N, C-alpha and C positions, 0 to 999 in steps of 0.2 A: 522254221522247221515244220514241215507238213507230213502227217501220217495219212496215207491214202489206202482205203480198204476196198475200193471198187474202181475199175477202169472208166466207168461213166463219169467219174469226177475229175478226170485228167484235165479238162479245160480250165478248172479252177487253179490247178497247179501252174499252168502256163500264165494265167492272169496274175496270180499272186507273186510269182517269181521268187519262191523260197530258196534260201541258201542250201538247205538240206531237205531231201525227200525220202521218206520211207514208204515202201509199197508192201502191204501184207496181203498175201493171196489166201483168203480164208476158204475159198471153194473153187470149183471149176465153173466159172461164171457162165460160159456158153452152154454147158449142160444144165446148169441150174435154171437158166432162163429158156431152155428148150430150143436153142439155136444151134446150127451146125458149125458155124464159123466163129473163131475167136475174134473178139473186138480188136480192131487195128490199134485202139488206144492202149492195149496191153503192151504192145511193142514199144510205143512211145514212153510208157511208164517205166518199163524195164531199162530203157536207154538212159532215162533221166534220174532214176532212183539211185541214191547213195547207199541204201540198204534195202534188200529184198528178203522177206521172210514168207514162209508158207505153213499151212496147218498140217501138212503131211508130205512125205516124199513123193507120193503119187500125184498130188496136186502140183508140186513143184515141177516134176518131170513133164507133165502134160502142158504146163503153162510156159516154162522157160526153155527156149530153144538154144540158148547159148550154153553149150556143154562145159565151157571154161569157168562158169560161175559155180562156186561151191554152195550147196544148199544150206540155208539157215532155216531149220524147222522149229516152229513154235506150236506144239500140239495144243489142241483144246484141253481144258482142265476142269476143275471143280472147285467151288468155294467150300472146302472141307469143313471149315469152322461152323457153317450153318447146320451141318449134319452132326457134328461132334457134340453140340450143346445138348441135344436130346430134349430141348424145350420147344415143342412144336407150335407153330401158329395154326390154330384150328378154325378156319373160316368155313364158308358155305360148302366148298368143295370137299373138305375133310369130312364134314358132317354127312354129306350125301354118300360118300364112299363108305364111311363107317357103317352105314345102315344096310349096305349090300351084304348078302351072305358070303362067307368064305367058302372055297378059296377064290382069290382074286388075282387076275393077271393084268398088269398095268403097262400102258404105253404113255410116254410123255414127250410131246413135241408137236410140230405142225402136222396136220392131218390133210395130206394132199397127194398128188400123183406119185410122190416118191415112195409111198407105201404099197406093199403087195397085198391088195385086198382079196385076191383069189386065195392066197395062203391064209389070211386072217379069217375069211368066211369059212374055209375048210376046217380051221381049228375050232371056231365057235360052234360048228355043227358037230364035231367029234367030241367036244367037251361041254355038253349042254348044262351041266351042273356047275360049271366054272363061270364066274363073272368076268367079262372082258371090259376093262375100264380104259377108255381113250381120253387122255387129257391133252387139250390143245385146241387151237382155232382151226376150223374147217376151211379148206380151200377147195370147195366143191367145183368151182369153175374149171380148175386145172384138171380135175379128174374126169370131167365131162368130155374132154377132148379125146379120150380113149373110150369108145363105146363099151368094149368088153370089161375094162377096168371099172367103169362107172356102174355096170350091171352088178359086179361083185360088191362094189361099195354100197349100193342100195340094199342088196341082200344082207350084207353084214350088219349094217346099222338098223336093219329091220328086225333083227333077232332079239328075243326077249332077254338074252344073257349078255347083250352088248350095250354099254352105257357110255354116253358122251358127256364129258365135263369140259366146259369152255376153258380157255387159257387162264392160268392161275398166276399169281404173283410169285416172284422168286422165293420169298420167305415162306410161302406155303408148300413148296416142293418137298422138303424133307418129311413133313408130316404126312402128306398124301402118299409118298413112296413107302413110308413105314407101314401103311395099311395093306400093301401088296404082298402076295405070297411069291410071285414070280414077276419079273419085268422082261419086256421084249423090245427088240429093235427089228421090226418086220419090213425092212426096206426092199424095194425092187433092186435086184442085183444082176446087172449085166454091164458090159464094159461101156455102154452108152449112157449109163445112169450116173447122176451126180454122186450118189452114195457109194458107188463102186470104189472111189478114190478117197473117200472122206474118213476123217477121224471123228466119229460122232461124239458130240459134247455130252449127250445124255447117258452114254455108257458109264462114264465116271460118276455121274450122279446116282445111277442105279447101284453101282458098286459101293459108293459112299454110304448108301442106306443099308448095305450088307445083304442085298437081295440077290438070289440067283438070276442070271441073265441068259436069255436065249436070243440069238440074233441070226439074221440072214448072213450067209457066208460070202466073203469076197477076199481077195488078196490082202487088202488093208485090214479087214477085221481079223483075219488069221494072224497077220504079222504082229498086230498090236495087242490082241486080247485072247488068243487061242488057249493060253494057259489058265484063264480065269473065267471064260464064258463058253457056252456051247454054241458053235457055229453050225448052221443048217443050210441045206440046199433044197431038199424035197419036202413035200407035205408030210411024208412018213417020218422023215428025220425030225421035223418040227414036233410032230405028235409024240414021238419017243422022248425027245428032250423035255417037252412040257410035263409028261408023266414022271420022268425021273426027278425033275426039279420040284414038282409038287410033293413028291415023296421024300424030299430032303437029300436027293442024290444029284443035285446040280454040280457044276464045276466049282471047285473052291469051297471055302467055308466062310462064315460071316467074318471071321478074323482076317483071312487072306484077302477077301474082297475089300474090306475097309482099309487094310494096309496098302493095297494097290492104289486105291483112290487117294489116300493120304499122300502117297509119293507123287501124285499127279495134281496136287493143289495149285491154284493159280499163282501162289507166292513163288513156287519153283519156276514157273514159266516167266514171271516178271523178272526174277533174278537173271535168267539167261538173256532176256530181251534187253535188260539194262546194260549188261556187258557188251552186247552187240552194238547198242546205240552209243555207248561211251567210246568204243573202238572207232565207230564211224566218225564221231565228232573230233577225234584226235588226228584223223587223216589229213 
């Protein structure tokens, strides 16, 4: 039994000759790697797989050409127990963030070309008294491929109210997010972008911390989260959403955000996946 998470690993499946193959489509591989064409190995995987799952309906629809296949969606989730304990790991990142004056706006995740640095730079300029905390590893090489984006990237990180914290351990995430007043998901959103079809993992972590969330809008974000976060298109919408959230008027309450995250715990996803795998093995 082999579980494959990326089409590049298809040759191993051929070599190992497993009796059962599961293919989990966790993102739009061709868009994530900035290529125009889907890998031919995706088709091979789809034909051979006994079970196919995807992280969102949009990811499934863009990857699976066979319309007779019913989608099996396993959304990204959150380890809710790590937030529920309220006993935070306080490492170097926590200490650095805690020393920054409030209010603080936080982003957690990879810092690369998937982010809209034009929006981010505009927000940092509009809110000079707010500290923007970017937690994650920088993928500067990917940003440099777009001259305009890289220019905003340099301006943004050159501002005095913008702070970079390198990638942190998973056990540090709840404590660091607890220090934020507002959390953001400032992804580039057009139909050629990876994030357009994604179900972002970090959103559930933000909500588990009870924090107001402001995000770049896409069909996926509206479909999954519109009742609990503020989705934005323009810089003016972003600025208005930030103001409201800082004043305590973001979407939802601490209780509803935490409740939403709890219903999206990884244990819920595992239960669904276990049922799908059991069904596969009985065929």
